[in-house]
N, C-alpha and C positions, 0 to 999 in steps of 0.2 A: 892717872897715866895708864894704869892697867885697864880701866874701863874703856879708855879711848882706843887702846890696842885691840880689845875685843870687838868694838864697833867697827874698827878699820878692817879687821879680819873678815867679819861677816859681810861687810860691804863689798870687799874684793870677791868673796865666794859667790854672793848673789849676782854680782855683775858678770862674773865668769860664766855662771850657769845660763844667765840670760843671753850672753853673747853666743854661747854654744847652741842655744835653742834657735836664735835668729839665723845662725849660720846653717844649722841643719834644715831649717824651714826653707831657706833660700835654695839650698842644694836640692831639697825634695822637689821644689818647683821646676827644676831643670831636668829631673829624671824622667825618662820616657819608659813606657812599658816594653820590656824586653821579651816577656812571655805571658801568654794568656792560657791559664790552666782551667779545664772544666772537669770537675770531679763529681760524678753522678753516683749516688747511693740508690740502689734499686729496692732494697728491703724485701726482696722476694725473688721468685724465679722468672718473672715476666719483664722483658725489656720492651718498652714502647718508644723510647727516645734514645738518641746517641749524642755524643759530643758534637758531631758534625751538624746534627739537627739544631742544637742549641746555638752554635755559631751562626748558622743561617738565619735563625730567628732574630738574633741581635743585629746582624748585618742588614737584613731587610728592613728593620726598623730605623736604619740610618745611623746606628752607633758604630764607632770605631774604637778599638781598645789597643791592640798591639801597635807599637810605634807612636802612640799618642803620649803627650805629657801626662803624668799621673794626675796633675791638678785639673786637667781638661776632661778626665774620664767621669762621666755622669753615672756613678755607681748606683745611687738611689733610684734613678729612673730605670736603669737596666734591671734592678731587682724587682721593681713594680711590673715591668714588662714580663719577666719570667714567671712571677707569681700568678699572673693571670692566665698562664698557659694551663689548659685543662689536664695535662699529663703531669704537671709539676706540683708537688705538695709543699715544698719550701725551697727558697733560693736566697743565698746571701753572697754578696760580692765583697771580697777582702783585698786590700791593696798593701803589698809589702814594700818596705823601704828599699829593697834591692831592685825594684822595678817590675816585679812579678805581680800579676793580678789573677785571683782565683775565684771561680764561680763554684760554690758548694751547693749542690742541688740534690734534692730527694724526690725520686719519682713516685707517683701514686701507683698502687698495685691493684689491678683489676680483680674483682671477685667473681663477676658473672657477665655474660654477654646476652643482651636482650634483643629479641626480634619482635617487633610490634606486629599487629594484624595486617598492616600494609607493607611489611617487609623492611621497615626502617631498623637500623642496627646501632647499638651503642653499648659501651661498657658502664657498669657501676663499680666503683672501687670499694675497697674494704671499709671505707668510712661513710659511704653513701653518696659520693660525688659522681656526677655524670661525666663520662669521657667519650669522645667520638672514637670510632674504629679507625685504626691506623693502617693504611694500605701497605706499609713497609714491614710492619711487625704484627704478628698474630699471637694473641695470648690464648693458650689452651685452658679455658675455664669452663665451668658448667654453663649450659645454655638455658635461657628462660624464654618460653614462647607460649603460643595459645591465644587466649582471648585477652590480649594486652592492647588497649586502644593506642591509636597513633598520637601519643601524648606530646605536647610541646614541651621540650625539656631544655634546661640551661646547660650548655656545654662549655662554659668558660668560668673559671674560678674568679671570685672577686678579690682574692688576695688577702682576705681578712682572717683566714684560718678559722672559719666558723665551727663551733662545737655542735655535734649531733646533726650533721647535714641531712641524714636520712629522714628527719622530720619534715623536710621540705619536699620529699618525693611524693608523687601521686600515690594514692592508696594502693593501687595495684602494684606499683613498683616497690612500695614498702613491703608488700607481701613477699615478693620474690627476693628482695634484698635480705629480709630477716630469715627467710628459709635458707638461702644460700649461705648466709653467715653461720647458721646453726649446723648445716651440713659440713661446712669447712672446718668447724671446731671439733668434729668427731671423725677420727681416721677411718672407721668402718663405713660411715655414711658417705664420706667423701669418695672413698674407693668404689662404692656401690652406685652412686648417682651419676647418671648421664645427662639428665635434663630435668628442669622444673617446668611444669605445664599448668597453665590456668585454664580450667575447663569452662564449659558454657554456663555453669552455675557460679562461676567466680571462685571456685575452690581450688586448693593447691594439690597437685599430683606430682609425684616423683616418677620418672621413667628410669628404671635401673639398667645397668649394663648387661645383666644376665636375665634370661627368661623373657617371656612375652607378656608379662603382667604389668600393671601400674600400681602405684602405692598412693592411696588417697589420704592426705593429711587434713583436709578440710580448711581450717584457718590457721593462724599463727599462734594460737594459745597452746601452752604446754608443749612447745616444739621439741624440747630436749627429751621430755618424757615419751613423746611419740617415737622419736628416733631410737630411744633405748628399747622400747617395746619391739620395734622393728628388728633391732639387732638380736634380741633374745629369740624372736620368732625364727629368724634365719638360722640361728645357731642350734635351736632345739626343736622347732616345730615344722621344719621343712626338710624333706629328704632330697638328695641330689637328683633323683629321678622325677621329682615333682615340679621342677622349675617351669616347665612349659604347660602344666595343667591349670595354673591359676591365671585368671584374667584381672583380678583386683584383690589387693590387700587393703582393707579399710581400717585406718587407725584413728578415725574421727572421734570415736567415743572413748571416754575415759575408762581405763582398765579393761579394754576389750580389743581383740584383734579379730575382725570378721573377714573371712576369705571367701571369694567366689571363684568357682572353677568354670572352665569353659563347658559348653553344653555337652560335649562328647564325654566328659568325665562326671557330669552331674554338678550340683551346687552344694556347698556347705557354709 
């Protein structure tokens, strides 16, 4: 008798839970989206997209969210659409039981702006992805120019969240990307650097914000050591009245800083 009562109790409990689940599911099917929220995380100082921009992209692709039944919203397809956007690092659509739909988006952060030899422009983000220039928003980042070929670049993400995308960059773009990243990681170098220049020999030069000289790094080997040498040189080896006397500070060679003065001051 006692065993029968236990079985009866659990049968009622399971049946009740199942009924509630069916009822909730039926009710969910009738709920329409009352609010579409777009939450963008920028992860840095540069804004390249807005909530309005995201809404327009979704609408132009033929998707409707607000006012639609929750069961009719193609969340996975919208996620794929957003993840292919070159400005978007990640995108996830969540549907709440109260009828709200939220797009949680993280924007990519531009690291540098590249000008090719023919004048084409694009950004490279902090992970090595190519991003087109946005006419509505301008990111104030370091510029890379000089002998950069008019490279055919991919400007759309594949949505796969690839690891180490900088490895897919053209070798010249790898140079400027690695240099810009090293400069960004050092507060002194970031404050100093106006421009990254690829000279006729394919070597890396930095154009500083102060003075009329250039800084020759050569290649990307021992970049941090070279920037540390530069910092020490500026702090200890150069006087305020000498900013305009130098035409070149050469950091190519290990454990050496070779300075060239303009012809009116002689050469050292």
